[in-house]
ZADO-1210 file (C-alpha; in nm, 4 decimals, padded with zeros to 6 digits):
<atoms>
<atom x="03.5788" y="-03.1191" z="00.0587" code="MET" pos="1"/>
<atom x="03.4786" y="-02.7534" z="00.1032" code="GLN" pos="2"/>
<atom x="03.2460" y="-02.6755" z="00.3914" code="GLU" pos="3"/>
<atom x="02.9288" y="-02.5520" z="00.2186" code="LYS" pos="4"/>
<atom x="02.8164" y="-02.3608" z="00.5265" code="THR" pos="5"/>
<atom x="03.1159" y="-02.1273" z="00.5131" code="PHE" pos="6"/>
<atom x="02.9924" y="-01.7698" z="00.4874" code="THR" pos="7"/>
<atom x="03.1473" y="-01.4275" z="00.5382" code="GLU" pos="8"/>
<atom x="03.0319" y="-01.4229" z="00.9008" code="GLU" pos="9"/>
<atom x="03.1675" y="-01.7585" z="01.0146" code="ASN" pos="10"/>
<atom x="03.4895" y="-01.7089" z="00.8184" code="ILE" pos="11"/>
<atom x="03.5464" y="-01.3963" z="01.0262" code="GLN" pos="12"/>
<atom x="03.4811" y="-01.5933" z="01.3462" code="ALA" pos="13"/>
<atom x="03.7263" y="-01.8649" z="01.2412" code="LYS" pos="14"/>
<atom x="03.9946" y="-01.6085" z="01.1582" code="VAL" pos="15"/>
<atom x="03.9747" y="-01.4627" z="01.5086" code="GLN" pos="16"/>
<atom x="04.1088" y="-01.7897" z="01.6481" code="LYS" pos="17"/>
<atom x="04.4438" y="-01.7385" z="01.4777" code="TRP" pos="18"/>
<atom x="04.7279" y="-01.5143" z="01.5999" code="PRO" pos="19"/>
<atom x="04.6857" y="-01.1557" z="01.4828" code="LYS" pos="20"/>
<atom x="04.9891" y="-01.1594" z="01.2554" code="PHE" pos="21"/>
<atom x="04.8328" y="-01.4520" z="01.0614" code="LEU" pos="22"/>
<atom x="04.4712" y="-01.3305" z="01.0495" code="GLN" pos="23"/>
<atom x="04.4921" y="-01.1377" z="00.7217" code="LYS" pos="24"/>
<atom x="04.6661" y="-01.4256" z="00.5424" code="ILE" pos="25"/>
<atom x="04.4102" y="-01.6773" z="00.6702" code="ILE" pos="26"/>
<atom x="04.1165" y="-01.4520" z="00.5816" code="LYS" pos="27"/>
<atom x="04.2454" y="-01.3866" z="00.2286" code="ASP" pos="28"/>
<atom x="04.2871" y="-01.7603" z="00.1787" code="TYR" pos="29"/>
<atom x="03.9381" y="-01.8492" z="00.3087" code="LEU" pos="30"/>
<atom x="03.7780" y="-01.5651" z="00.1117" code="ASP" pos="31"/>
<atom x="03.9339" y="-01.7050" z="-00.2035" code="PHE" pos="32"/>
<atom x="03.8453" y="-02.0698" z="-00.1361" code="VAL" pos="33"/>
<atom x="03.4841" y="-01.9962" z="-00.0351" code="TYR" pos="34"/>
<atom x="03.4261" y="-01.7020" z="-00.2710" code="LYS" pos="35"/>
<atom x="03.1274" y="-01.8703" z="-00.4372" code="GLU" pos="36"/>
<atom x="02.9515" y="-01.9327" z="-00.1051" code="ASN" pos="37"/>
<atom x="03.0098" y="-01.5743" z="00.0080" code="ILE" pos="38"/>
<atom x="02.8697" y="-01.4315" z="-00.3181" code="GLU" pos="39"/>
<atom x="02.5585" y="-01.6500" z="-00.2975" code="LYS" pos="40"/>
<atom x="02.5027" y="-01.5401" z="00.0611" code="GLU" pos="41"/>
<atom x="02.5255" y="-01.1723" z="-00.0396" code="LYS" pos="42"/>
<atom x="02.2868" y="-01.2225" z="-00.3311" code="MET" pos="43"/>
<atom x="02.0311" y="-01.4012" z="-00.1158" code="THR" pos="44"/>
<atom x="02.0416" y="-01.1256" z="00.1477" code="LYS" pos="45"/>
<atom x="02.0082" y="-00.8566" z="-00.1176" code="GLU" pos="46"/>
<atom x="01.7106" y="-01.0380" z="-00.2622" code="CYS" pos="47"/>
<atom x="01.5408" y="-01.0836" z="00.0753" code="GLU" pos="48"/>
<atom x="01.5958" y="-00.7201" z="00.1769" code="ASN" pos="49"/>
<atom x="01.4567" y="-00.5700" z="-00.1439" code="ASN" pos="50"/>
<atom x="01.1011" y="-00.4426" z="-00.0723" code="PRO" pos="51"/>
<atom x="00.9890" y="-00.5322" z="-00.4258" code="LEU" pos="52"/>
<atom x="01.1119" y="-00.8897" z="-00.3954" code="TYR" pos="53"/>
<atom x="00.8109" y="-01.0226" z="-00.2135" code="LEU" pos="54"/>
<atom x="00.7768" y="-01.3883" z="-00.1348" code="LYS" pos="55"/>
<atom x="00.4036" y="-01.3491" z="-00.1802" code="GLU" pos="56"/>
<atom x="00.2293" y="-01.0687" z="-00.3663" code="ILE" pos="57"/>
<atom x="-00.0238" y="-00.9177" z="-00.1242" code="PRO" pos="58"/>
<atom x="-00.3920" y="-00.9278" z="-00.2208" code="PRO" pos="59"/>
<atom x="-00.5684" y="-00.6251" z="-00.3627" code="VAL" pos="60"/>
<atom x="-00.6987" y="-00.4986" z="-00.0288" code="ASN" pos="61"/>
<atom x="-00.3600" y="-00.4981" z="00.1444" code="ASP" pos="62"/>
<atom x="-00.2829" y="-00.1520" z="00.0134" code="GLY" pos="63"/>
<atom x="00.0254" y="-00.2449" z="-00.1912" code="TRP" pos="64"/>
<atom x="-00.0855" y="-00.0364" z="-00.4868" code="PHE" pos="65"/>
<atom x="-00.3944" y="-00.2480" z="-00.5358" code="GLY" pos="66"/>
<atom x="-00.2341" y="-00.5606" z="-00.6798" code="THR" pos="67"/>
<atom x="-00.4901" y="-00.8020" z="-00.8245" code="ILE" pos="68"/>
<atom x="-00.3639" y="-01.1560" z="-00.7676" code="VAL" pos="69"/>
<atom x="-00.4947" y="-01.4227" z="-01.0065" code="ILE" pos="70"/>
<atom x="-00.3883" y="-01.7857" z="-00.9753" code="GLY" pos="71"/>
<atom x="-00.3398" y="-02.0286" z="-01.2623" code="GLU" pos="72"/>
<atom x="-00.6647" y="-02.2136" z="-01.1887" code="GLU" pos="73"/>
<atom x="-00.9533" y="-02.1724" z="-01.4316" code="ASN" pos="74"/>
<atom x="-01.2398" y="-02.1007" z="-01.1941" code="ASN" pos="75"/>
<atom x="-01.5181" y="-01.8466" z="-01.1512" code="ALA" pos="76"/>
<atom x="-01.3280" y="-01.6259" z="-00.9057" code="GLU" pos="77"/>
<atom x="-01.0174" y="-01.6013" z="-01.1238" code="ASN" pos="78"/>
<atom x="-01.2209" y="-01.5473" z="-01.4396" code="ASN" pos="79"/>
<atom x="-01.4032" y="-01.2607" z="-01.2709" code="GLN" pos="80"/>
<atom x="-01.0703" y="-01.1034" z="-01.1790" code="LYS" pos="81"/>
<atom x="-00.9442" y="-01.1451" z="-01.5359" code="ARG" pos="82"/>
<atom x="-01.2450" y="-00.9519" z="-01.6612" code="GLU" pos="83"/>
<atom x="-01.1661" y="-00.6776" z="-01.4118" code="LYS" pos="84"/>
<atom x="-00.8076" y="-00.6588" z="-01.5407" code="VAL" pos="85"/>
<atom x="-00.9427" y="-00.6402" z="-01.8970" code="LYS" pos="86"/>
<atom x="-01.1619" y="-00.3453" z="-01.8040" code="GLU" pos="87"/>
<atom x="-00.8560" y="-00.1611" z="-01.6746" code="ILE" pos="88"/>
<atom x="-00.6175" y="-00.2614" z="-01.9557" code="LEU" pos="89"/>
<atom x="-00.8480" y="-00.2063" z="-02.2522" code="PHE" pos="90"/>
<atom x="-00.9320" y="00.1638" z="-02.2804" code="THR" pos="91"/>
<atom x="-01.0400" y="00.4150" z="-02.5440" code="LYS" pos="92"/>
<atom x="-00.6778" y="00.5262" z="-02.5638" code="TYR" pos="93"/>
<atom x="-00.5545" y="00.1924" z="-02.6956" code="ASN" pos="94"/>
<atom x="-00.8597" y="00.0759" z="-02.8914" code="GLU" pos="95"/>
<atom x="-00.6631" y="00.1064" z="-03.2183" code="ASN" pos="96"/>
<atom x="-00.3487" y="-00.0487" z="-03.0724" code="THR" pos="97"/>
<atom x="-00.2427" y="-00.4090" z="-03.1217" code="ASP" pos="98"/>
<atom x="-00.3070" y="-00.5771" z="-02.7879" code="LYS" pos="99"/>
<atom x="-00.1206" y="-00.9059" z="-02.8276" code="THR" pos="100"/>
<atom x="00.0734" y="-00.8504" z="-02.5062" code="LEU" pos="101"/>
<atom x="-00.2342" y="-00.7246" z="-02.3206" code="HIS" pos="102"/>
<atom x="-00.4192" y="-01.0448" z="-02.4086" code="ASN" pos="103"/>
<atom x="-00.1214" y="-01.2642" z="-02.3274" code="TYR" pos="104"/>
<atom x="-00.1029" y="-01.1091" z="-01.9806" code="PHE" pos="105"/>
<atom x="-00.4746" y="-01.1396" z="-01.9065" code="VAL" pos="106"/>
<atom x="-00.4958" y="-01.4996" z="-02.0263" code="ASN" pos="107"/>
<atom x="-00.1743" y="-01.6221" z="-01.8641" code="ASN" pos="108"/>
<atom x="-00.2133" y="-01.9526" z="-01.6765" code="HIS" pos="109"/>
<atom x="00.1555" y="-02.0385" z="-01.6523" code="ASN" pos="110"/>
<atom x="00.4494" y="-01.8773" z="-01.4702" code="LYS" pos="111"/>
<atom x="00.3387" y="-01.5600" z="-01.2941" code="ALA" pos="112"/>
<atom x="00.3795" y="-01.2236" z="-01.4690" code="ILE" pos="113"/>
<atom x="00.3731" y="-00.9218" z="-01.2369" code="HIS" pos="114"/>
<atom x="00.3296" y="-00.5951" z="-01.4297" code="LYS" pos="115"/>
<atom x="00.1792" y="-00.2496" z="-01.3890" code="TRP" pos="116"/>
<atom x="-00.1166" y="-00.1991" z="-01.6211" code="PHE" pos="117"/>
<atom x="00.0231" y="00.1098" z="-01.7934" code="GLY" pos="118"/>
<atom x="00.3289" y="-00.0721" z="-01.9246" code="TYR" pos="119"/>
<atom x="00.1582" y="-00.2765" z="-02.1960" code="PHE" pos="120"/>
<atom x="00.0764" y="00.0167" z="-02.4256" code="ASP" pos="121"/>
<atom x="00.4411" y="00.1230" z="-02.3926" code="ILE" pos="122"/>
<atom x="00.5654" y="-00.2256" z="-02.4792" code="TYR" pos="123"/>
<atom x="00.3496" y="-00.2444" z="-02.7896" code="GLU" pos="124"/>
<atom x="00.4601" y="00.1009" z="-02.9052" code="LYS" pos="125"/>
<atom x="00.8334" y="00.0391" z="-02.8748" code="HIS" pos="126"/>
<atom x="00.8658" y="-00.3368" z="-02.9227" code="PHE" pos="127"/>
<atom x="00.6194" y="-00.4314" z="-03.1974" code="SER" pos="128"/>
<atom x="00.8659" y="-00.3538" z="-03.4786" code="ARG" pos="129"/>
<atom x="01.0916" y="-00.6355" z="-03.3568" code="PHE" pos="130"/>
<atom x="00.8318" y="-00.9109" z="-03.3931" code="ARG" pos="131"/>
<atom x="00.9329" y="-01.1794" z="-03.6381" code="GLY" pos="132"/>
<atom x="01.2976" y="-01.0695" z="-03.6411" code="LYS" pos="133"/>
<atom x="01.6042" y="-01.2500" z="-03.5094" code="ASN" pos="134"/>
<atom x="01.6639" y="-01.0671" z="-03.1817" code="ILE" pos="135"/>
<atom x="01.8392" y="-01.0894" z="-02.8464" code="ASN" pos="136"/>
<atom x="01.6692" y="-00.9577" z="-02.5339" code="ILE" pos="137"/>
<atom x="01.8220" y="-00.8946" z="-02.1923" code="LEU" pos="138"/>
<atom x="01.5791" y="-00.8674" z="-01.9017" code="GLU" pos="139"/>
<atom x="01.7110" y="-00.7687" z="-01.5613" code="ILE" pos="140"/>
<atom x="01.4784" y="-00.9128" z="-01.2989" code="GLY" pos="141"/>
<atom x="01.3433" y="-01.2634" z="-01.3615" code="VAL" pos="142"/>
<atom x="01.1274" y="-01.3154" z="-01.0510" code="GLN" pos="143"/>
<atom x="00.8917" y="-01.6020" z="-01.1479" code="ASN" pos="144"/>
<atom x="01.0040" y="-01.6297" z="-01.5095" code="GLY" pos="145"/>
<atom x="00.6667" y="-01.5368" z="-01.6582" code="GLY" pos="146"/>
<atom x="00.7748" y="-01.2225" z="-01.8392" code="SER" pos="147"/>
<atom x="01.0786" y="-01.3938" z="-01.9946" code="ALA" pos="148"/>
<atom x="00.8449" y="-01.6530" z="-02.1427" code="ARG" pos="149"/>
<atom x="00.6055" y="-01.3777" z="-02.2530" code="MET" pos="150"/>
<atom x="00.8839" y="-01.2023" z="-02.4454" code="TRP" pos="151"/>
<atom x="00.9916" y="-01.5252" z="-02.6106" code="ARG" pos="152"/>
<atom x="00.6373" y="-01.6086" z="-02.7219" code="ASP" pos="153"/>
<atom x="00.5529" y="-01.2534" z="-02.8288" code="TYR" pos="154"/>
<atom x="00.8549" y="-01.2024" z="-03.0532" code="PHE" pos="155"/>
<atom x="00.8719" y="-01.5552" z="-03.1946" code="SER" pos="156"/>
<atom x="00.7359" y="-01.6728" z="-03.5276" code="THR" pos="157"/>
<atom x="00.8063" y="-01.9981" z="-03.7072" code="SER" pos="158"/>
<atom x="01.1002" y="-01.8499" z="-03.8962" code="ASN" pos="159"/>
<atom x="01.2933" y="-01.6307" z="-03.6531" code="ASN" pos="160"/>
<atom x="01.5294" y="-01.6857" z="-03.3618" code="CYS" pos="161"/>
<atom x="01.4545" y="-01.5152" z="-03.0297" code="VAL" pos="162"/>
<atom x="01.7038" y="-01.5459" z="-02.7448" code="ARG" pos="163"/>
<atom x="01.6094" y="-01.4261" z="-02.3986" code="ILE" pos="164"/>
<atom x="01.8791" y="-01.3619" z="-02.1384" code="PHE" pos="165"/>
<atom x="01.7701" y="-01.2997" z="-01.7824" code="GLY" pos="166"/>
<atom x="01.9617" y="-01.1598" z="-01.4858" code="VAL" pos="167"/>
<atom x="01.8524" y="-01.2036" z="-01.1272" code="ASP" pos="168"/>
<atom x="02.0118" y="-01.1820" z="-00.7857" code="VAL" pos="169"/>
<atom x="01.8083" y="-01.4774" z="-00.6588" code="ASN" pos="170"/>
<atom x="01.9943" y="-01.8083" z="-00.7183" code="PRO" pos="171"/>
<atom x="01.6598" y="-01.9925" z="-00.7341" code="LYS" pos="172"/>
<atom x="01.5813" y="-01.8210" z="-01.0644" code="CYS" pos="173"/>
<atom x="01.8409" y="-02.0352" z="-01.2429" code="LYS" pos="174"/>
<atom x="01.5895" y="-02.3205" z="-01.2297" code="ALA" pos="175"/>
<atom x="01.3505" y="-02.1181" z="-01.4468" code="LEU" pos="176"/>
<atom x="01.5596" y="-02.1670" z="-01.7601" code="GLU" pos="177"/>
<atom x="01.3859" y="-02.3269" z="-02.0555" code="GLU" pos="178"/>
<atom x="01.4187" y="-02.3380" z="-02.4323" code="GLU" pos="179"/>
<atom x="01.5293" y="-01.9989" z="-02.5605" code="GLY" pos="180"/>
<atom x="01.5720" y="-01.8566" z="-02.2093" code="ILE" pos="181"/>
<atom x="01.9085" y="-01.8445" z="-02.0326" code="GLU" pos="182"/>
<atom x="01.9449" y="-01.6986" z="-01.6833" code="ILE" pos="183"/>
<atom x="02.2534" y="-01.5561" z="-01.5120" code="PHE" pos="184"/>
<atom x="02.2755" y="-01.5079" z="-01.1368" code="ILE" pos="185"/>
<atom x="02.4334" y="-01.1881" z="-01.0142" code="GLY" pos="186"/>
<atom x="02.3729" y="-00.8345" z="-00.8957" code="SER" pos="187"/>
<atom x="02.2918" y="-00.5624" z="-01.1463" code="GLN" pos="188"/>
<atom x="02.4949" y="-00.3116" z="-00.9447" code="GLU" pos="189"/>
<atom x="02.8051" y="-00.5301" z="-00.9626" code="ASP" pos="190"/>
<atom x="03.0044" y="-00.3777" z="-01.2471" code="ARG" pos="191"/>
<atom x="03.2411" y="-00.6746" z="-01.2674" code="ALA" pos="192"/>
<atom x="02.9457" y="-00.9132" z="-01.3046" code="PHE" pos="193"/>
<atom x="02.7880" y="-00.7007" z="-01.5801" code="LEU" pos="194"/>
<atom x="03.1164" y="-00.6728" z="-01.7684" code="ARG" pos="195"/>
<atom x="03.1632" y="-01.0480" z="-01.7484" code="ASP" pos="196"/>
<atom x="02.8049" y="-01.0972" z="-01.8673" code="LEU" pos="197"/>
<atom x="02.8842" y="-00.9010" z="-02.1834" code="LYS" pos="198"/>
<atom x="03.1536" y="-01.1558" z="-02.2625" code="ASN" pos="199"/>
<atom x="02.9029" y="-01.4407" z="-02.2344" code="LYS" pos="200"/>
<atom x="02.6095" y="-01.3135" z="-02.4394" code="ILE" pos="201"/>
<atom x="02.5754" y="-01.1294" z="-02.7733" code="PRO" pos="202"/>
<atom x="02.4814" y="-00.7595" z="-02.7978" code="PRO" pos="203"/>
<atom x="02.1095" y="-00.7125" z="-02.7443" code="VAL" pos="204"/>
<atom x="01.8285" y="-00.5472" z="-02.9383" code="ASP" pos="205"/>
<atom x="01.6140" y="-00.4814" z="-02.6325" code="ILE" pos="206"/>
<atom x="01.7175" y="-00.4319" z="-02.2710" code="LEU" pos="207"/>
<atom x="01.4497" y="-00.4234" z="-02.0009" code="ILE" pos="208"/>
<atom x="01.5573" y="-00.3149" z="-01.6526" code="ASP" pos="209"/>
<atom x="01.2954" y="-00.4586" z="-01.4190" code="ASP" pos="210"/>
<atom x="01.5414" y="-00.5453" z="-01.1449" code="GLY" pos="211"/>
<atom x="01.5765" y="-00.4183" z="-00.7905" code="GLY" pos="212"/>
<atom x="01.4727" y="-00.0584" z="-00.8777" code="HIS" pos="213"/>
<atom x="01.7232" y="00.1141" z="-00.6473" code="THR" pos="214"/>
<atom x="01.8989" y="00.4206" z="-00.7842" code="MET" pos="215"/>
<atom x="02.2435" y="00.2611" z="-00.7787" code="ASN" pos="216"/>
<atom x="02.1156" y="-00.0508" z="-00.9549" code="GLN" pos="217"/>
<atom x="01.9451" y="00.1451" z="-01.2312" code="GLN" pos="218"/>
<atom x="02.2341" y="00.3861" z="-01.2853" code="ILE" pos="219"/>
<atom x="02.5097" y="00.1222" z="-01.2775" code="VAL" pos="220"/>
<atom x="02.3139" y="-00.1001" z="-01.5168" code="SER" pos="221"/>
<atom x="02.2656" y="00.1863" z="-01.7596" code="PHE" pos="222"/>
<atom x="02.6298" y="00.2925" z="-01.7461" code="GLU" pos="223"/>
<atom x="02.7532" y="-00.0602" z="-01.8074" code="GLU" pos="224"/>
<atom x="02.4933" y="-00.1840" z="-02.0551" code="LEU" pos="225"/>
<atom x="02.3589" y="00.1015" z="-02.2676" code="PHE" pos="226"/>
<atom x="02.6442" y="00.0650" z="-02.5160" code="ASP" pos="227"/>
<atom x="02.5703" y="-00.3087" z="-02.5274" code="PHE" pos="228"/>
<atom x="02.2342" y="-00.2354" z="-02.6916" code="VAL" pos="229"/>
<atom x="02.2637" y="-00.2493" z="-03.0698" code="LYS" pos="230"/>
<atom x="02.1980" y="00.0329" z="-03.3136" code="ASP" pos="231"/>
<atom x="01.8188" y="00.0754" z="-03.3550" code="GLU" pos="232"/>
<atom x="01.7709" y="-00.1053" z="-03.0263" code="GLY" pos="233"/>
<atom x="01.5711" y="-00.0070" z="-02.7176" code="VAL" pos="234"/>
<atom x="01.6756" y="00.0464" z="-02.3562" code="TYR" pos="235"/>
<atom x="01.3711" y="00.0437" z="-02.1263" code="LEU" pos="236"/>
<atom x="01.3842" y="00.1014" z="-01.7498" code="CYS" pos="237"/>
<atom x="01.0720" y="00.0188" z="-01.5495" code="GLU" pos="238"/>
<atom x="00.9403" y="00.1247" z="-01.2106" code="ASP" pos="239"/>
<atom x="01.1160" y="00.4592" z="-01.2149" code="THR" pos="240"/>
<atom x="00.8631" y="00.5831" z="-00.9584" code="HIS" pos="241"/>
<atom x="01.1178" y="00.4578" z="-00.7056" code="THR" pos="242"/>
<atom x="01.3139" y="00.7737" z="-00.7932" code="SER" pos="243"/>
<atom x="01.0739" y="00.9414" z="-00.5494" code="TYR" pos="244"/>
<atom x="01.1079" y="00.6850" z="-00.2702" code="TRP" pos="245"/>
<atom x="01.3785" y="00.7368" z="-00.0097" code="GLU" pos="246"/>
<atom x="01.4075" y="00.3664" z="00.0732" code="GLU" pos="247"/>
<atom x="01.5286" y="00.3071" z="-00.2834" code="PHE" pos="248"/>
<atom x="01.7755" y="00.5955" z="-00.2713" code="GLY" pos="249"/>
<atom x="01.5399" y="00.8289" z="-00.4545" code="GLY" pos="250"/>
<atom x="01.5640" y="01.2049" z="-00.4330" code="GLY" pos="251"/>
<atom x="01.8436" y="01.4305" z="-00.5535" code="LYS" pos="252"/>
<atom x="02.0547" y="01.1441" z="-00.6933" code="ASN" pos="253"/>
<atom x="01.7648" y="00.9571" z="-00.8510" code="SER" pos="254"/>
<atom x="01.7664" y="00.7724" z="-01.1816" code="PHE" pos="255"/>
<atom x="01.5126" y="01.0215" z="-01.3182" code="ILE" pos="256"/>
<atom x="01.7485" y="01.3102" z="-01.2378" code="ASN" pos="257"/>
<atom x="02.0348" y="01.1125" z="-01.3916" code="TYR" pos="258"/>
<atom x="01.8434" y="01.0762" z="-01.7183" code="THR" pos="259"/>
<atom x="01.7557" y="01.4465" z="-01.7233" code="LYS" pos="260"/>
<atom x="02.1254" y="01.5120" z="-01.7829" code="ASN" pos="261"/>
<atom x="02.1052" y="01.2795" z="-02.0820" code="LEU" pos="262"/>
<atom x="01.8656" y="01.5252" z="-02.2473" code="ILE" pos="263"/>
<atom x="02.1545" y="01.7708" z="-02.2669" code="ASP" pos="264"/>
<atom x="02.3846" y="01.5011" z="-02.4036" code="GLU" pos="265"/>
<atom x="02.1255" y="01.4117" z="-02.6665" code="LEU" pos="266"/>
<atom x="02.1421" y="01.7722" z="-02.7929" code="ASN" pos="267"/>
<atom x="02.5149" y="01.8288" z="-02.7404" code="ALA" pos="268"/>
<atom x="02.5862" y="01.8701" z="-03.1129" code="TYR" pos="269"/>
<atom x="02.4232" y="02.2128" z="-03.0919" code="TYR" pos="270"/>
<atom x="02.6235" y="02.3451" z="-02.7979" code="ALA" pos="271"/>
<atom x="02.8463" y="02.6456" z="-02.8689" code="LYS" pos="272"/>
<atom x="03.2225" y="02.6006" z="-02.8702" code="LYS" pos="273"/>
<atom x="03.2651" y="02.7694" z="-02.5334" code="ASN" pos="274"/>
<atom x="02.9942" y="02.5553" z="-02.3714" code="SER" pos="275"/>
<atom x="03.0727" y="02.3056" z="-02.0958" code="ALA" pos="276"/>
<atom x="02.8511" y="02.0588" z="-02.2824" code="LEU" pos="277"/>
<atom x="03.0420" y="01.8220" z="-02.5081" code="SER" pos="278"/>
<atom x="02.9519" y="01.5454" z="-02.7516" code="VAL" pos="279"/>
<atom x="02.9563" y="01.1976" z="-02.5951" code="THR" pos="280"/>
<atom x="02.8992" y="00.8472" z="-02.7208" code="ASN" pos="281"/>
<atom x="02.5403" y="00.8862" z="-02.6010" code="PHE" pos="282"/>
<atom x="02.5063" y="01.1918" z="-02.8274" code="THR" pos="283"/>
<atom x="02.6276" y="00.9869" z="-03.1227" code="LYS" pos="284"/>
<atom x="02.4108" y="00.6796" z="-03.0622" code="THR" pos="285"/>
<atom x="02.0870" y="00.7902" z="-02.8937" code="ALA" pos="286"/>
<atom x="01.7848" y="00.8842" z="-03.1022" code="HIS" pos="287"/>
<atom x="01.5236" y="00.9690" z="-02.8387" code="SER" pos="288"/>
<atom x="01.4388" y="00.9675" z="-02.4692" code="ILE" pos="289"/>
<atom x="01.0726" y="00.9116" z="-02.3848" code="THR" pos="290"/>
<atom x="00.9285" y="00.9523" z="-02.0357" code="TYR" pos="291"/>
<atom x="00.6128" y="00.7740" z="-01.9249" code="TYR" pos="292"/>
<atom x="00.4527" y="00.7155" z="-01.5887" code="ASP" pos="293"/>
<atom x="00.7147" y="00.4964" z="-01.4174" code="SER" pos="294"/>
<atom x="00.9049" y="00.4139" z="-01.7383" code="VAL" pos="295"/>
<atom x="01.1956" y="00.5678" z="-01.9303" code="VAL" pos="296"/>
<atom x="01.2588" y="00.4481" z="-02.2871" code="VAL" pos="297"/>
<atom x="01.5728" y="00.5319" z="-02.4821" code="ILE" pos="298"/>
<atom x="01.5820" y="00.4361" z="-02.8492" code="GLU" pos="299"/>
<atom x="01.9156" y="00.4102" z="-03.0258" code="LYS" pos="300"/>
<atom x="02.0047" y="00.5257" z="-03.3721" code="ARG" pos="301"/>
<atom x="02.3501" y="00.6210" z="-03.4938" code="ILE" pos="302"/>
<atom x="02.3343" y="00.9696" z="-03.6417" code="ARG" pos="303"/>
<atom x="02.4804" y="00.9826" z="-03.9961" code="PRO" pos="304"/>
<atom x="02.8191" y="01.1573" z="-04.0054" code="GLU" pos="305"/>
<atom x="02.7111" y="01.3524" z="-04.3142" code="LYS" pos="306"/>
<atom x="02.4565" y="01.5402" z="-04.0996" code="TRP" pos="307"/>
<atom x="02.7433" y="01.7060" z="-03.9194" code="HIS" pos="308"/>
<atom x="03.0016" y="01.7283" z="-04.1977" code="ARG" pos="309"/>
<atom x="02.7694" y="01.8705" z="-04.4655" code="VAL" pos="310"/>
<atom x="02.4607" y="02.0266" z="-04.3042" code="ALA" pos="311"/>
<atom x="02.2046" y="01.9772" z="-04.0282" code="TYR" pos="312"/>
<atom x="01.9020" y="02.0817" z="-04.2313" code="GLN" pos="313"/>
<atom x="01.7672" y="02.1939" z="-04.5683" code="ALA" pos="314"/>
<atom x="01.5174" y="02.4508" z="-04.6944" code="CYS" pos="315"/>
<atom x="01.3345" y="02.3322" z="-05.0078" code="ILE" pos="316"/>
<atom x="01.0739" y="02.5295" z="-05.2018" code="GLY" pos="317"/>
<atom x="00.9744" y="02.8879" z="-05.2908" code="LYS" pos="318"/>
<atom x="01.0348" y="03.1512" z="-05.0191" code="SER" pos="319"/>
<atom x="00.7566" y="03.4106" z="-05.0317" code="GLU" pos="320"/>
<atom x="00.7725" y="03.5677" z="-04.6847" code="VAL" pos="321"/>
<atom x="01.1182" y="03.5029" z="-04.5473" code="GLU" pos="322"/>
<atom x="01.4158" y="03.3968" z="-04.7509" code="GLU" pos="323"/>
<atom x="01.5960" y="03.0807" z="-04.6463" code="CYS" pos="324"/>
<atom x="01.9510" y="03.1422" z="-04.5331" code="LYS" pos="325"/>
<atom x="02.2628" y="02.9279" z="-04.4983" code="ASN" pos="326"/>
</atoms>
């Protein structure tokens, strides 16, 4: 029987007891036999060391961006806090917007949902067209499982099929699976894990990156998974304010700076022949890049070939001031 306590550290200690000429052979063998234990240990450490993976969300006065914590209990204190959240969420700017998700969030009494207030208008704007359709959603970052359930309930009607796939580095999140929600344990900056994931789930209509928020995690996830989002789908990355935080790797090599280069790729069809800018798969499949406070949304749409083989534009109607030209 395998020793379940074997980890990278104590394997190294055990190897030291062998003659030097055998150490590499012994280590390779133990690494292979106890690979699963070593990976779980790494994932747990990564989870514990991530500043956004808090065991307990601090109360509003602790200075962590003023988080309002509301328990599942239906009591006067919690109801008062819910009203406060409503006052912040419901503004003159979204008075004509469908607020199904806003209301779901405020009235949640089940698994915790931890979201920034400004995200809900963005969700409604980019996700509402998928309601009632058969869709697949990949959410990186499961945490307490509340948002995965929210997506399932929001997109579901009596006649459509909604499949939610979650990814989290914390092995405990596997226990949060329920009907319509399947969770995979692994690191979003592990390219091998992400490539294997694509062999296990179908292409997705919506991808939400709400994972560890480090620059490497966000960039690796985008590079590996953007092409896995279907035509007319949406790739949404949250908490991009970490691009300005050094502890997350922010700065010159931030995710925000990475996406600024995508603006050029989006417009690469118009580059001159002697330009260093060339057409990429992103050019061919991306429709728009939208920046919000702490969120980047990329919508996909394959550009018709005839746009580029026949013409990019047309001039229709009587020219009275300036004649239209080819």
